[in-house]
Backbone bond lengths (Angstrom), bond angles and torsions (degrees), N, CA, C in turn:
res aa  C-N    CA-C-N  psi(-1)  N-CA   C-N-CA  omega(-1)  CA-C   N-CA-C  phi
1 M - - - 1.464 - - 1.525 110.65 -
2 N 1.343 116.58 -43.95 1.453 119.79 -179.73 1.515 111.67 -61.95
3 D 1.352 116.60 -38.02 1.457 120.70 179.34 1.525 110.95 -64.28
4 V 1.330 115.92 -41.18 1.469 120.40 178.83 1.521 110.13 -65.17
5 R 1.333 115.68 -44.92 1.463 121.09 179.84 1.523 110.59 -61.85
6 A 1.323 116.43 -43.96 1.460 120.99 -179.24 1.525 111.18 -63.74
7 K 1.338 116.80 -39.84 1.473 119.77 -179.67 1.521 111.29 -67.15
8 R 1.322 116.64 -39.57 1.475 119.69 178.98 1.519 110.80 -62.79
9 I 1.311 116.29 -43.27 1.469 119.65 -179.99 1.522 110.24 -66.44
10 A 1.341 117.00 -42.94 1.463 120.90 179.73 1.529 111.01 -61.16
11 D 1.325 116.53 -41.48 1.473 120.27 178.65 1.520 111.02 -65.47
12 F 1.334 116.07 -36.71 1.464 120.52 -178.14 1.526 111.76 -66.96
13 I 1.329 116.85 -42.26 1.465 119.83 -176.16 1.526 113.18 -88.98
14 G 1.319 117.46 -7.30 1.461 121.01 -178.40 1.525 114.40 -51.65
15 P 1.352 118.74 -47.82 1.470 119.88 -179.38 1.531 113.94 -66.05
16 L 1.320 117.79 -14.30 1.467 121.40 -177.99 1.529 112.17 -88.72
17 R 1.303 116.68 -16.17 1.473 121.22 -173.87 1.526 111.00 -77.99
18 V 1.319 115.13 135.71 1.465 120.62 175.09 1.519 107.38 -87.44
19 E 1.311 116.75 115.03 1.460 120.35 -178.36 1.525 110.00 -65.27
20 P 1.323 117.37 134.08 1.464 120.07 179.27 1.528 111.98 -55.24
21 D 1.333 114.28 139.72 1.467 122.68 177.49 1.529 113.33 66.65
22 S 1.335 117.02 15.10 1.463 119.39 175.76 1.526 110.29 -87.93
23 K 1.297 116.50 156.57 1.463 122.60 178.02 1.517 108.10 -95.62
24 V 1.321 116.73 110.95 1.458 121.20 -175.46 1.514 110.98 -87.29
25 R 1.331 114.58 131.17 1.469 122.37 170.49 1.529 105.52 -122.14
26 L 1.308 115.38 97.87 1.463 120.18 -169.80 1.529 112.92 -52.08
27 A 1.317 116.53 -49.94 1.468 120.36 -174.74 1.528 112.16 -62.30
28 K 1.323 117.43 -30.99 1.460 120.97 -176.72 1.523 113.32 -95.90
29 D 1.324 116.58 -32.76 1.462 120.00 -171.44 1.522 114.65 -91.31
30 F 1.331 117.59 -26.20 1.460 120.24 -173.98 1.527 110.48 -136.37
31 D 1.324 115.77 118.97 1.460 122.86 -178.56 1.530 109.71 -91.96
32 P 1.331 119.29 118.53 1.475 121.35 179.85 1.528 113.66 -61.35
33 A 1.342 117.01 -17.27 1.464 120.72 -178.23 1.531 112.28 -102.68
34 F 1.307 118.58 7.27 1.468 123.09 -179.38 1.530 110.21 -59.28
35 K 1.374 115.92 140.00 1.469 119.55 -178.35 1.529 113.36 -127.30
36 A 1.302 117.93 0.69 1.479 122.54 175.06 1.527 113.00 53.02
37 G 1.327 117.26 32.76 1.453 120.37 177.51 1.513 115.18 84.53
38 V 1.334 117.66 -4.28 1.474 120.74 176.54 1.528 106.53 -87.92
39 T 1.307 116.19 99.31 1.469 120.03 -170.27 1.522 114.27 -88.89
40 K 1.327 117.25 -23.85 1.468 120.08 -174.00 1.524 110.67 -110.45
41 K 1.327 114.91 133.86 1.461 120.75 177.53 1.519 110.94 -59.70
42 R 1.333 116.77 -36.51 1.463 121.36 179.42 1.530 110.82 -60.61
43 D 1.333 116.29 -43.11 1.469 120.42 178.93 1.529 110.15 -65.23
44 G 1.340 115.85 -39.56 1.460 119.93 179.02 1.512 111.76 -61.82
45 R 1.335 116.73 -40.71 1.463 120.54 179.60 1.516 111.24 -65.31
46 E 1.325 117.30 -38.88 1.460 120.75 179.19 1.525 110.72 -66.78
47 L 1.321 116.68 -41.54 1.460 120.52 177.75 1.530 110.82 -63.74
48 L 1.336 116.24 -38.96 1.462 119.87 177.67 1.520 110.77 -64.65
49 R 1.324 117.32 -39.56 1.468 120.74 178.58 1.527 110.63 -59.67
50 V 1.336 115.80 -45.04 1.467 120.12 178.18 1.532 109.89 -63.18
51 G 1.325 115.88 -40.32 1.462 119.96 179.24 1.513 112.72 -64.23
52 V 1.329 116.97 -38.92 1.466 121.52 179.05 1.528 110.27 -64.32
53 E 1.330 116.92 -39.80 1.466 120.61 176.71 1.526 110.52 -62.36
54 L 1.327 116.47 -40.98 1.461 121.14 178.52 1.533 110.54 -64.10
55 L 1.335 116.12 -42.41 1.467 120.15 178.25 1.520 111.27 -61.75
56 A 1.321 116.37 -41.79 1.465 119.90 -179.93 1.523 111.15 -61.33
57 E 1.332 115.72 -42.51 1.468 119.98 179.67 1.528 111.34 -62.20
58 Y 1.328 116.17 -46.45 1.459 119.26 -175.20 1.528 112.32 -79.16
59 Q 1.331 116.92 -23.86 1.463 117.84 174.25 1.520 110.29 -66.62
60 R 1.325 117.24 -38.04 1.473 120.46 177.72 1.529 110.20 -61.42
61 R 1.316 115.79 -41.23 1.464 119.87 178.32 1.534 110.99 -65.28
62 L 1.336 115.46 -43.27 1.462 120.47 -179.82 1.522 110.50 -58.92
63 A 1.349 115.85 -45.24 1.467 120.77 -178.86 1.522 111.47 -66.76
64 A 1.338 116.93 -36.71 1.462 120.50 -178.48 1.528 111.28 -72.49
65 E 1.328 116.80 -42.41 1.464 120.93 -178.75 1.525 111.82 -67.84
66 K 1.330 115.92 -40.23 1.465 123.22 175.04 1.532 112.49 53.98
67 T 1.338 114.93 44.16 1.462 121.22 176.86 1.517 111.30 -112.76
68 H 1.317 115.84 -41.35 1.456 121.74 -179.20 1.526 110.78 -111.24
69 G 1.320 114.97 158.23 1.458 122.73 167.73 1.513 107.54 -125.45
70 V 1.322 116.32 158.08 1.468 121.29 179.99 1.521 108.73 -124.44
71 L 1.326 116.10 128.69 1.462 121.96 175.64 1.515 108.51 -111.98
72 L 1.334 116.03 117.08 1.458 122.51 178.27 1.522 108.68 -104.21
73 C 1.332 117.06 116.80 1.466 122.55 -179.61 1.524 109.35 -102.35
74 L 1.326 116.59 124.89 1.462 122.28 178.58 1.524 109.75 -112.21
75 Q 1.321 115.47 123.79 1.461 121.11 175.08 1.522 109.58 -126.06
76 A 1.314 115.53 142.34 1.465 120.75 178.22 1.516 108.35 -168.26
77 L 1.309 115.29 161.54 1.455 120.01 168.94 1.522 108.79 -75.75
78 D 1.321 117.26 170.77 1.463 121.22 179.04 1.522 110.21 -56.58
79 A 1.345 115.74 139.19 1.468 124.53 -178.70 1.524 112.17 71.91
80 G 1.331 116.76 16.80 1.461 120.44 -179.15 1.519 113.98 -73.30
81 G 1.331 117.86 -18.00 1.463 120.76 176.16 1.516 115.04 99.99
82 K 1.334 117.37 24.27 1.469 119.88 -178.50 1.530 111.52 -63.51
83 D 1.339 117.12 -48.49 1.471 120.61 -176.85 1.525 111.04 -61.40
84 G 1.315 116.90 -45.43 1.468 120.75 179.81 1.515 112.18 -64.54
85 T 1.319 116.47 -36.59 1.463 120.20 177.92 1.521 110.29 -62.82
86 I 1.324 117.02 -45.88 1.468 120.23 178.62 1.531 110.23 -61.22
87 R 1.326 115.98 -45.59 1.468 120.57 -175.35 1.535 111.51 -62.63
88 H 1.329 117.57 -43.34 1.455 120.72 -175.36 1.531 112.56 -81.21
89 V 1.307 117.07 -44.08 1.466 120.06 -175.92 1.521 111.06 -67.81
90 M 1.337 117.01 -36.88 1.464 120.64 -176.63 1.519 112.30 -95.43
91 S 1.326 117.88 15.09 1.466 120.98 -172.54 1.521 113.29 -65.63
92 G 1.341 118.64 -25.03 1.451 119.49 -175.62 1.505 115.33 -104.31
93 V 1.330 117.54 0.04 1.460 119.18 -175.49 1.531 110.34 -91.24
94 N 1.318 115.17 162.99 1.461 121.43 178.85 1.525 108.60 -72.95
95 P 1.333 118.88 117.78 1.469 120.32 -178.06 1.517 114.02 -60.54
96 Q 1.338 117.43 -21.91 1.463 120.04 177.98 1.523 111.94 -66.85
97 G 1.326 116.40 -20.20 1.460 119.90 -178.17 1.513 113.70 -102.08
98 V 1.344 116.78 8.14 1.470 120.98 -177.80 1.526 109.21 -127.42
99 K 1.309 115.68 135.53 1.461 121.23 179.11 1.522 107.99 -126.74
100 V 1.331 117.28 118.92 1.461 122.48 179.48 1.522 109.38 -105.06
101 S 1.322 116.17 128.76 1.467 121.26 179.15 1.529 108.82 -125.30
102 S 1.331 115.37 129.88 1.466 121.17 175.93 1.520 108.77 -110.64
103 F 1.308 115.80 144.41 1.463 120.26 -176.02 1.528 109.79 -121.81
104 K 1.311 114.67 116.72 1.457 121.74 178.43 1.521 109.20 -101.34
105 V 1.329 116.54 -156.61 1.461 121.00 175.90 1.520 108.67 -61.00
106 P 1.338 119.49 130.67 1.467 120.41 -176.77 1.516 113.20 -62.03
107 S 1.322 115.68 143.19 1.468 121.83 178.70 1.523 110.07 -79.37
108 A 1.343 115.72 172.07 1.467 120.48 177.94 1.520 110.66 -60.63
109 T 1.339 116.72 -39.85 1.464 120.04 178.52 1.519 111.20 -63.92
110 E 1.318 116.48 -42.38 1.466 120.23 -179.80 1.521 111.36 -65.89
111 L 1.328 116.53 -35.91 1.463 120.02 178.85 1.525 112.11 -70.82
112 D 1.317 116.81 -16.43 1.467 120.64 176.52 1.523 112.26 -77.06
113 H 1.333 117.51 -6.46 1.459 121.81 -178.90 1.530 110.07 -117.34
114 D 1.334 116.02 176.21 1.463 119.86 175.51 1.525 109.35 -66.19
115 Y 1.329 116.16 161.00 1.466 119.41 -169.30 1.535 113.57 -68.51
116 L 1.336 118.85 -18.59 1.459 120.82 178.67 1.530 112.66 -91.07
117 W 1.329 117.13 -8.06 1.458 120.82 -172.52 1.529 112.44 -59.47
118 R 1.320 116.88 -47.74 1.471 118.31 -174.44 1.525 111.66 -67.30
119 Y 1.326 117.26 -26.29 1.464 120.70 177.43 1.523 110.47 -77.03
120 A 1.328 116.07 -39.90 1.465 120.31 178.40 1.529 111.05 -61.37
121 C 1.327 116.59 -32.91 1.469 120.75 -179.26 1.530 112.54 -67.16
122 Q 1.326 117.86 -18.18 1.465 121.59 -175.45 1.527 113.14 -110.73
123 L 1.322 117.11 13.32 1.465 120.18 -179.28 1.526 111.05 -64.78
124 P 1.337 117.36 149.56 1.466 119.75 177.73 1.520 111.41 -70.91
125 A 1.314 115.44 157.72 1.459 121.58 172.80 1.527 108.84 -87.45
126 R 1.310 116.88 170.64 1.468 120.00 175.04 1.533 108.86 -61.83
127 G 1.313 115.30 134.82 1.456 120.64 -177.65 1.517 113.73 91.76
128 E 1.324 117.46 -5.84 1.470 121.53 -177.86 1.529 111.58 -108.21
129 I 1.314 114.75 157.21 1.466 122.82 166.41 1.514 106.74 -107.09
130 G 1.311 117.01 118.75 1.459 121.95 176.54 1.517 109.63 -103.78
131 I 1.320 116.07 136.79 1.465 120.78 179.75 1.518 108.60 -120.01
132 F 1.309 116.45 123.65 1.454 122.34 173.39 1.520 108.61 -98.09
133 N 1.340 116.11 109.45 1.464 122.15 175.61 1.534 106.43 -86.27
134 R 1.313 116.01 95.63 1.461 126.37 -156.46 1.523 106.23 71.89
135 S 1.291 116.93 152.92 1.455 118.95 -169.17 1.521 110.91 -148.39
136 H 1.337 115.19 -164.98 1.453 120.89 177.19 1.523 112.66 -61.33
137 Y 1.328 116.90 -12.88 1.467 119.87 177.94 1.536 112.54 -74.22
138 E 1.320 116.64 -12.08 1.462 118.49 170.87 1.528 111.35 -57.81
139 E 1.350 115.50 -26.38 1.466 120.76 -176.82 1.521 113.11 -73.33
140 V 1.354 117.10 -12.02 1.468 120.27 174.66 1.528 110.87 -122.57
141 L 1.325 115.85 12.13 1.467 121.23 177.51 1.530 109.71 -118.47
142 V 1.335 116.62 -79.63 1.467 119.76 -179.50 1.528 110.98 -59.84
143 V 1.317 116.08 -43.84 1.466 119.25 -178.72 1.527 110.50 -65.79
144 R 1.323 116.96 -31.54 1.467 119.74 178.31 1.522 111.56 -73.78
145 V 1.334 116.03 -43.49 1.473 119.77 179.45 1.523 110.39 -67.87
146 H 1.327 116.51 -32.12 1.463 122.17 178.18 1.533 108.77 -119.98
147 P 1.317 118.53 75.40 1.473 121.52 -173.11 1.517 114.55 -62.55
148 E 1.342 117.80 -11.89 1.464 119.19 176.08 1.533 110.50 -62.04
149 N 1.345 116.21 -21.23 1.468 119.64 177.52 1.523 112.50 -65.81
150 L 1.317 116.40 -24.91 1.461 119.34 177.07 1.526 110.79 -61.69
151 G 1.327 116.00 -36.71 1.461 120.06 179.71 1.508 112.07 -62.06
152 R 1.342 117.17 -33.86 1.462 121.03 -179.68 1.531 111.86 -71.79
153 Q 1.319 117.13 -18.02 1.463 120.44 -179.38 1.523 112.39 -84.15
154 R 1.320 116.66 -3.34 1.469 122.53 173.58 1.535 112.51 51.77
155 L 1.314 115.04 46.24 1.459 121.01 179.77 1.522 110.29 -76.86
156 P 1.325 117.65 151.15 1.463 119.50 173.20 1.525 110.70 -65.66
157 A 1.307 116.97 152.84 1.464 121.87 -175.99 1.526 112.07 -55.48
158 S 1.330 116.75 -34.44 1.466 120.85 -178.06 1.529 112.77 -68.19
159 S 1.342 116.74 -16.49 1.464 120.79 -177.72 1.522 112.95 -97.20
160 V 1.312 116.66 -2.93 1.466 120.19 -179.06 1.534 108.03 -118.98
161 G 1.297 115.28 110.25 1.462 120.26 -179.92 1.514 109.37 -165.42
162 K 1.313 116.36 -168.68 1.463 119.77 -174.76 1.534 112.17 -68.80
163 N 1.334 117.26 -18.26 1.467 120.23 -179.19 1.527 112.89 -97.52
164 V 1.333 117.53 11.08 1.459 119.94 -174.30 1.530 111.98 -59.98
165 W 1.335 118.62 -38.95 1.467 120.62 -176.50 1.516 110.52 -74.57
166 T 1.330 117.07 -39.66 1.469 119.86 175.63 1.516 110.79 -60.09
167 R 1.332 116.00 -40.87 1.454 120.21 179.32 1.528 110.91 -66.18
168 R 1.321 116.95 -41.27 1.465 119.65 -179.87 1.531 111.34 -66.84
169 F 1.316 117.38 -37.00 1.465 119.26 175.30 1.533 109.64 -58.65
170 R 1.330 116.57 -44.47 1.456 120.70 -179.89 1.527 110.69 -63.81
171 E 1.320 117.02 -43.61 1.463 120.74 -178.93 1.527 111.47 -64.08
172 I 1.318 116.74 -41.04 1.467 120.82 179.36 1.527 110.15 -66.95
173 N 1.329 117.00 -42.90 1.466 120.09 177.05 1.523 111.27 -59.65
174 D 1.333 116.28 -43.39 1.469 120.35 179.56 1.525 111.25 -64.59
175 W 1.333 116.50 -40.89 1.470 120.74 -179.91 1.525 110.69 -63.66
176 E 1.325 116.61 -44.46 1.461 120.37 -179.84 1.531 111.11 -67.60
177 R 1.324 117.00 -34.53 1.463 119.56 176.17 1.534 110.01 -65.46
178 Y 1.319 115.84 -40.33 1.465 120.79 176.58 1.532 110.34 -59.36
179 L 1.328 117.27 -44.56 1.461 120.71 -179.82 1.529 111.29 -63.16
180 T 1.327 116.77 -46.17 1.467 119.27 -178.47 1.524 111.27 -66.53
181 D 1.330 116.93 -36.25 1.469 119.82 177.50 1.526 111.48 -62.87
182 N 1.330 116.43 -23.68 1.460 121.12 -179.17 1.528 113.10 -100.71
183 G 1.337 116.28 13.13 1.458 119.87 172.74 1.514 115.69 96.00
184 F 1.336 117.63 10.91 1.465 120.60 -179.89 1.531 109.14 -110.86
185 V 1.320 115.47 111.01 1.460 121.36 -176.56 1.524 109.47 -79.89
186 V 1.324 116.27 134.00 1.463 121.66 -179.29 1.522 108.85 -108.64
187 V 1.336 116.15 119.84 1.462 123.24 179.45 1.522 107.78 -115.97
188 K 1.336 117.34 128.84 1.464 119.60 -172.75 1.532 110.74 -126.15
189 L 1.331 115.18 123.94 1.461 121.54 -178.28 1.521 110.25 -120.51
190 F 1.321 115.91 127.89 1.463 121.71 171.85 1.515 107.83 -108.68
191 L 1.335 116.76 113.97 1.461 121.79 178.44 1.526 108.06 -80.62
192 N 1.316 115.62 106.98 1.464 123.35 -170.49 1.531 110.46 -91.10
193 L 1.314 115.75 103.67 1.468 122.80 -175.89 1.523 109.73 -105.57
194 S 1.322 116.62 140.86 1.461 120.09 178.49 1.528 110.94 -81.59
195 W 1.317 115.50 159.27 1.463 123.29 176.92 1.525 110.59 -56.23
196 E 1.337 116.49 -44.74 1.465 121.14 -176.51 1.520 111.62 -68.27
197 E 1.332 117.14 -41.10 1.463 120.19 -178.91 1.520 111.38 -69.46
198 Q 1.324 117.98 -36.85 1.460 119.44 176.80 1.534 109.67 -61.87
199 R 1.317 116.44 -42.85 1.472 120.59 177.83 1.519 110.98 -58.57
200 A 1.339 117.21 -45.28 1.465 121.46 -179.59 1.529 110.92 -62.66
201 R 1.308 117.74 -39.62 1.468 120.78 -179.40 1.524 111.30 -70.42
202 F 1.322 116.73 -37.48 1.465 119.45 176.13 1.529 110.52 -63.24
203 L 1.327 117.00 -43.91 1.467 120.71 179.98 1.531 110.93 -62.37
204 K 1.322 116.32 -37.50 1.461 119.89 178.25 1.518 110.92 -65.56
205 R 1.325 116.56 -38.49 1.463 120.09 178.05 1.526 111.28 -65.45
206 I 1.324 116.35 -30.85 1.465 120.80 178.83 1.520 111.17 -78.55
207 D 1.343 116.96 -39.55 1.463 121.36 -171.77 1.529 113.75 -84.09
208 V 1.323 117.35 -27.71 1.466 120.57 -177.27 1.529 108.75 -98.08
209 P 1.328 118.49 114.18 1.473 121.09 -175.18 1.525 113.53 -53.30
210 E 1.339 116.31 -38.77 1.460 119.21 -177.98 1.524 112.83 -67.96
211 R 1.338 115.83 -11.86 1.466 119.55 -179.91 1.526 112.74 -109.12
212 N 1.331 116.60 0.48 1.468 119.07 -177.70 1.524 112.45 -57.17
213 W 1.325 116.12 -36.10 1.458 120.53 -175.99 1.528 112.17 -63.40
214 K 1.337 116.10 -20.94 1.464 119.45 -177.67 1.527 112.65 -83.79
215 F 1.331 116.31 -8.58 1.464 119.17 -175.64 1.526 110.38 -99.46
216 S 1.336 114.27 142.41 1.458 121.50 177.22 1.519 108.94 -136.24
217 A 1.323 116.34 143.73 1.467 120.08 176.87 1.520 110.97 -58.48
218 A 1.343 116.33 -26.55 1.467 120.02 178.50 1.524 111.32 -63.44
219 D 1.344 117.00 -27.58 1.462 119.77 178.81 1.530 111.03 -61.21
220 I 1.327 116.08 -41.09 1.467 119.98 179.61 1.519 110.65 -69.59
221 R 1.324 116.43 -39.02 1.466 119.26 178.26 1.528 110.99 -61.67
222 E 1.327 116.34 -41.70 1.468 119.17 -179.74 1.523 111.62 -70.09
223 R 1.320 117.30 -29.86 1.470 120.98 179.92 1.532 111.03 -62.35
224 R 1.331 116.25 -27.98 1.466 119.67 178.45 1.527 112.08 -65.83
225 F 1.339 116.39 -15.91 1.464 120.80 179.82 1.536 111.40 -102.63
226 W 1.323 116.35 24.81 1.465 121.44 -174.51 1.532 112.10 -51.81
227 K 1.325 117.18 -51.49 1.475 120.42 -176.85 1.520 111.35 -64.53
228 D 1.328 116.67 -36.69 1.464 119.76 177.52 1.526 110.82 -63.52
229 Y 1.331 115.86 -41.28 1.459 119.20 178.64 1.525 111.72 -67.58
230 Q 1.327 116.72 -40.12 1.465 119.31 178.64 1.528 110.83 -60.36
231 H 1.328 116.27 -40.67 1.463 120.78 177.82 1.536 110.21 -65.83
232 A 1.332 117.05 -43.46 1.461 121.01 -179.14 1.532 110.95 -65.12
233 F 1.334 117.25 -41.66 1.464 120.40 178.01 1.528 110.76 -63.72
234 A 1.320 117.46 -44.20 1.461 120.56 -178.77 1.528 111.19 -60.91
235 E 1.325 116.93 -43.88 1.470 119.89 179.58 1.527 111.10 -68.19
236 M 1.323 116.96 -38.32 1.457 120.98 177.71 1.526 111.10 -61.90
237 L 1.321 116.92 -47.08 1.464 121.16 -179.95 1.526 110.97 -62.60
238 S 1.324 116.18 -41.45 1.468 120.60 -179.49 1.519 111.78 -64.56
239 A 1.322 116.47 -39.48 1.468 121.10 -172.27 1.517 114.07 -87.21
240 T 1.326 118.10 -21.73 1.465 118.77 -169.90 1.528 114.54 -124.56
241 S 1.326 118.30 9.28 1.462 119.32 171.58 1.515 107.39 -87.23
242 K 1.314 116.33 107.41 1.456 122.32 -173.84 1.529 110.09 -122.10
243 P 1.334 117.59 159.12 1.475 119.09 -179.97 1.518 113.07 -55.55
244 W 1.328 117.42 -34.12 1.466 120.53 -178.70 1.530 112.54 -85.36
245 A 1.325 118.13 -12.54 1.470 121.22 179.85 1.527 108.99 -156.07
246 P 1.338 117.29 73.96 1.467 120.14 -176.68 1.523 112.62 -76.62
247 W 1.310 114.76 156.29 1.461 121.90 171.80 1.524 109.64 -93.39
248 Y 1.331 115.74 147.64 1.459 122.88 170.26 1.528 107.39 -123.14
249 V 1.319 115.92 127.62 1.466 120.68 178.24 1.528 107.53 -95.37
250 I 1.317 115.52 111.98 1.466 122.57 -173.74 1.530 110.02 -93.87
251 P 1.331 118.85 120.35 1.474 120.05 176.11 1.533 109.22 -63.57
252 A 1.323 117.23 117.76 1.467 120.01 -168.25 1.523 114.33 -111.67
253 D 1.327 118.55 4.32 1.466 118.92 -179.09 1.518 112.14 -67.42
254 R 1.320 117.76 -26.39 1.463 122.55 174.89 1.526 107.28 -112.53
255 K 1.310 116.29 113.33 1.467 119.66 -174.00 1.521 111.62 -59.54
256 W 1.323 117.27 -42.21 1.459 120.21 -177.54 1.525 111.71 -61.62
257 F 1.338 116.04 -37.31 1.460 118.97 -179.28 1.529 110.81 -75.14
258 A 1.327 116.67 -36.61 1.464 119.79 177.18 1.524 110.33 -60.79
259 R 1.327 116.88 -41.65 1.465 120.47 179.99 1.524 111.02 -66.84
260 L 1.320 116.44 -38.41 1.456 120.63 176.88 1.527 110.62 -61.32
261 C 1.333 116.50 -45.23 1.466 120.97 -179.61 1.523 111.51 -64.67
262 A 1.332 116.66 -43.98 1.464 120.38 179.86 1.526 110.34 -61.32
263 G 1.320 116.67 -43.81 1.458 120.54 178.16 1.519 112.13 -62.76
264 A 1.337 115.98 -38.16 1.464 120.12 -179.91 1.524 111.44 -66.99
265 V 1.325 117.28 -40.12 1.466 120.30 179.40 1.530 110.30 -65.04
266 L 1.327 116.72 -43.86 1.462 120.15 179.89 1.529 110.78 -66.61
267 A 1.337 116.78 -40.22 1.464 120.29 177.62 1.527 110.43 -63.43
268 H 1.316 117.10 -41.88 1.471 121.88 177.52 1.530 110.43 -58.65
269 T 1.321 116.07 -42.48 1.465 120.79 179.70 1.526 111.26 -61.02
270 L 1.325 116.74 -45.89 1.463 120.47 -178.40 1.521 111.95 -70.94
271 L 1.333 116.76 -35.40 1.465 119.73 176.98 1.526 110.86 -64.07
272 E 1.330 116.18 -38.91 1.462 119.39 178.29 1.525 111.54 -68.33
273 L 1.333 116.81 -37.40 1.465 119.63 176.05 1.528 110.90 -65.77
274 D 1.339 115.01 -38.49 1.465 122.59 179.79 1.533 112.36 50.05
275 P 1.330 118.07 56.48 1.477 119.95 179.26 1.526 110.39 -64.42
276 Q 1.326 115.33 148.78 1.465 121.38 -176.69 1.523 110.15 -122.64
277 Y 1.326 115.18 149.46 1.462 119.14 172.73 1.529 108.47 -66.48
278 P 1.318 118.24 137.85 1.468 120.52 -178.94 1.531 111.38 -60.86
279 R 1.322 116.27 141.35 1.459 121.81 175.42 1.533 108.18 -92.78
280 V 1.314 116.56 127.18 1.470 119.71 -176.67 1.523 109.90 -80.44
281 S 1.311 116.05 155.89 1.462 122.16 -179.16 1.525 110.61 -74.19
282 D 1.353 115.82 167.06 1.469 120.48 176.87 1.528 110.49 -60.59
283 E 1.320 115.79 -36.65 1.464 120.31 179.20 1.527 110.57 -64.23
284 A 1.324 116.15 -41.59 1.467 119.93 178.89 1.523 110.74 -67.82
285 R 1.339 116.72 -35.32 1.469 119.73 177.77 1.532 110.47 -64.28
286 D 1.316 116.41 -37.51 1.462 119.36 176.24 1.524 111.22 -61.41
287 E 1.342 116.07 -40.98 1.465 120.14 177.77 1.526 111.05 -63.44
288 L 1.332 116.38 -39.54 1.468 120.27 177.88 1.525 111.03 -63.24
289 S 1.328 115.18 -40.91 1.462 119.49 179.83 1.526 111.46 -64.11
290 K 1.318 116.31 -41.96 1.468 120.55 178.16 1.530 110.71 -64.29
291 A 1.328 116.42 -40.28 1.466 120.52 179.35 1.515 110.67 -63.46
292 R 1.355 116.68 -41.66 1.467 120.27 178.25 1.532 110.35 -61.46
293 T 1.328 116.40 -45.42 1.473 120.33 -179.55 1.527 110.97 -59.42
294 E 1.337 116.46 -43.74 1.459 120.52 -179.06 1.526 111.59 -65.48
295 L 1.338 116.05 -41.75 1.466 119.92 -179.47 1.520 111.10 -66.10
296 E 1.329 117.05 -40.01 1.461 120.41 -178.65 1.527 111.75 -69.64
297 A 1.340 116.57 -24.73 1.473 120.10 -178.10 1.525 112.80 -88.33
298 E 1.294 118.68 -5.73 1.465 121.12 -176.41 1.523 111.54 -63.11
299 Q 1.352 116.00 139.38 1.457 122.06 177.64 1.524 112.59 -108.70
300 G 1.297 118.31 -8.65 1.456 123.18 -177.91 1.509 109.29 156.03
301 P 1.335 118.40 173.68 1.465 120.28 -179.37 1.511 111.27 -64.56
302 P 1.324 118.78 142.64 1.472 121.31 -178.97 1.525 111.64 -68.02
303 A 1.345 115.47 158.61 1.466 120.87 177.67 1.515 109.52 -71.07
304 P 1.350 118.52 152.36 1.463 120.11 177.19 1.528 110.89 -56.26
305 A 1.320 116.26 148.69 1.458 121.45 -174.72 1.539 111.76 -60.32
306 G 1.337 118.10 -35.32 1.482 121.41 -177.05 1.508 113.06 -95.25
307 G 1.331 119.14 17.03 1.447 120.75 -176.08 1.508 110.98 86.77
308 S 1.335 118.11 178.63 1.464 121.04 -177.10 1.512 110.69 -74.40
309 R 1.315 114.61 147.58 1.469 120.85 178.51 1.532 108.99 -127.92
310 R 1.366 112.84 145.11 1.478 116.85 175.10 1.510 109.19 -91.15
311 A 1.297 115.43 142.80 1.471 120.17 179.16 1.511 109.82 -68.78
């Protein structure tokens, strides 16, 4: 049954995977409105529910085995649906086993270190699922679209030149390879939103009072750099989708389908890891047997150690 389930999930997410060393052309290769044959939102919600149950089961195994950790990186433009994806996909798992980290503008302390330092500080432990809501890829996206940010990082002159992005792609690939070699699986999702859908979501945030808090004037300023971001995302996907840490481009125009895809990718990752509950030793089994015998023989709570006392 597990083999059948794993194959179905693998087939479902196959079209979303960025093949290593491929040249990505976002507009041509990945449709933000793609639905993979799932035509009804109701069906998508049911599939997500089943996926969440599967995630809960395998998260328990991951935490018990405590050999591997999983790092889930979420990247998207504004209004791409990162927060909602985390909320829905992780709704059934034990929060003690999940760590969510969001990365805003770097602090003075963070700028005093190398650009990967603040991300390394938030990595999951063995047995945990760590989620980066925005990730180290901001360093080749926002920083690339707004290169003035490089100046704030106080890099030596030799580190800032026309090859800076190529070098950062290499450094990120090496870092992720290091993590996977040490038992930490890196899963990377790009929520691919269309120009038209982002506009519709921004308008909804403006028009619906309960959503006003989610809107920022900075969102409109960043929208003016749409083509620059599309170019930066395409180059990032092309350069950093590797066999040990592939990218998945998630069609994000329909939130329900994006959540289904994200859940399927994470479930696929855990199924491939196939964590197992630890098997106890013969000595430990003897202790369990003795404990069972003692519990079954109990007649009631024991008397206080110092004899009975009056209140």
